[in-house]
C-alpha positions in Angstrom: 79.0 -22.6 0.5 80.1 -23.1 -3.3 80.3 -20.2 -5.3 77.6 -20.6 -7.0 75.4 -20.7 -4.2 77.1 -17.4 -3.1 75.9 -16.1 -6.2 72.4 -16.3 -5.3 72.5 -15.1 -2.1 74.5 -12.2 -3.4 72.5 -11.6 -6.8 69.5 -11.8 -5.0 67.1 -14.1 -6.8 64.0 -11.7 -6.8 65.8 -9.2 -9.3 67.6 -12.1 -11.4 63.7 -14.2 -12.0 61.9 -10.8 -13.0 64.8 -8.8 -14.7 66.4 -11.4 -17.3 63.3 -12.4 -19.1 61.4 -9.2 -18.8 62.7 -7.3 -21.8 62.1 -10.2 -23.7 58.5 -10.5 -22.8 57.6 -7.6 -23.8 58.0 -8.6 -28.0 55.1 -10.2 -29.5 57.5 -11.7 -31.8 59.5 -13.5 -28.8 56.4 -14.3 -27.2 54.8 -16.2 -30.4 58.5 -17.7 -31.3 58.2 -19.3 -27.6 54.8 -20.5 -27.9 55.8 -22.0 -31.3 58.5 -23.8 -29.5 61.4 -21.9 -31.8 63.1 -20.9 -29.2 64.4 -22.2 -25.7 65.7 -21.5 -22.7 70.0 -22.6 -22.7 71.7 -23.8 -19.9 74.2 -21.0 -20.1 71.5 -18.4 -19.3 71.3 -17.5 -23.0 67.9 -18.0 -25.4 68.7 -20.5 -28.4 66.9 -21.2 -31.8 65.3 -24.4 -31.4 63.7 -24.9 -34.9 62.7 -22.4 -38.2 62.3 -18.5 -38.0 65.1 -17.7 -40.5 66.9 -14.4 -40.1 64.4 -12.6 -38.3 63.9 -15.0 -35.6 67.9 -15.0 -34.8 67.8 -11.3 -34.7 65.3 -11.3 -32.1 67.1 -14.2 -30.4 70.6 -12.1 -30.8 68.9 -8.7 -29.2 67.5 -10.8 -26.4 70.9 -12.3 -25.7 72.8 -8.5 -26.2 70.6 -7.5 -23.5 70.9 -10.5 -21.0 74.6 -10.6 -21.9 75.0 -6.9 -20.2 72.4 -7.3 -17.4 74.6 -10.4 -16.4 78.0 -8.2 -16.9 76.6 -5.8 -14.6 74.9 -7.8 -11.7 78.2 -10.6 -11.8 80.7 -7.1 -11.4 77.9 -6.0 -8.6 77.6 -9.3 -6.5 79.3 -9.6 -3.3 81.8 -11.3 -4.0 81.9 -10.5 -7.4 81.9 -13.4 -9.5 82.2 -14.4 -13.3 80.0 -13.5 -16.3 79.9 -17.1 -17.1 78.8 -17.7 -13.5 76.0 -15.5 -13.2 74.5 -16.8 -16.8 74.7 -20.4 -15.8 72.6 -19.4 -12.6 70.3 -17.4 -14.5 70.0 -20.3 -16.8 69.4 -22.8 -14.1 66.8 -20.5 -12.9 65.0 -19.9 -16.5 64.8 -23.7 -17.1 63.2 -24.1 -13.7 60.8 -21.3 -14.5 59.7 -23.0 -17.9 56.1 -23.9 -18.4 54.8 -27.0 -19.9 55.2 -27.1 -23.6 58.5 -24.5 -23.6 61.7 -25.2 -24.9 64.8 -25.7 -22.7 68.0 -27.3 -23.3 68.8 -30.3 -21.1 72.3 -30.9 -19.5 73.0 -33.3 -22.8 72.6 -30.0 -25.3 69.3 -31.7 -26.5 66.0 -29.6 -26.8 63.2 -30.7 -24.3 59.8 -29.8 -24.1 59.2 -29.0 -20.7 55.9 -31.4 -19.0 54.4 -31.0 -15.9 57.3 -32.8 -14.6 60.4 -30.6 -13.0 62.7 -30.4 -16.2 66.3 -32.0 -16.5 68.9 -29.8 -14.6 72.5 -29.5 -15.0 74.6 -30.6 -11.6 76.1 -27.3 -11.9 72.5 -25.9 -10.6 72.1 -25.3 -6.6 69.5 -27.1 -5.0 68.4 -23.9 -3.2 67.6 -22.3 -6.7 65.6 -25.3 -7.8 63.3 -24.9 -4.7 62.7 -21.0 -4.7 62.4 -21.2 -8.7 59.7 -23.5 -8.9 
């Protein structure tokens, strides 16, 4: 079992799937930007600006990412065995991308922004297979 797979088992997928994006979904401006394709999920577990929006949108994205980083840091240290912040964030990114809905934006492994279709999203090779089955 590789380290990322251990992370998934240790972190508890239910908490990871619900908590990371939950705080952002309460903000109507975030929801509007997501629906408009101005923001998307990145492979590194953070939210990214796809296009437009200016400084107000960047402020929303920064706020979400600060909250995500705090959550990831806390959970990475609490995992048994502990994992790095980067490992935890990558796993969160894999899950967040797998959970995107058709029409939403996500970052492909090559760094390009893609629009989710009814097909599964393009996945980073570091994303564990178990996560893909659970998160879809």
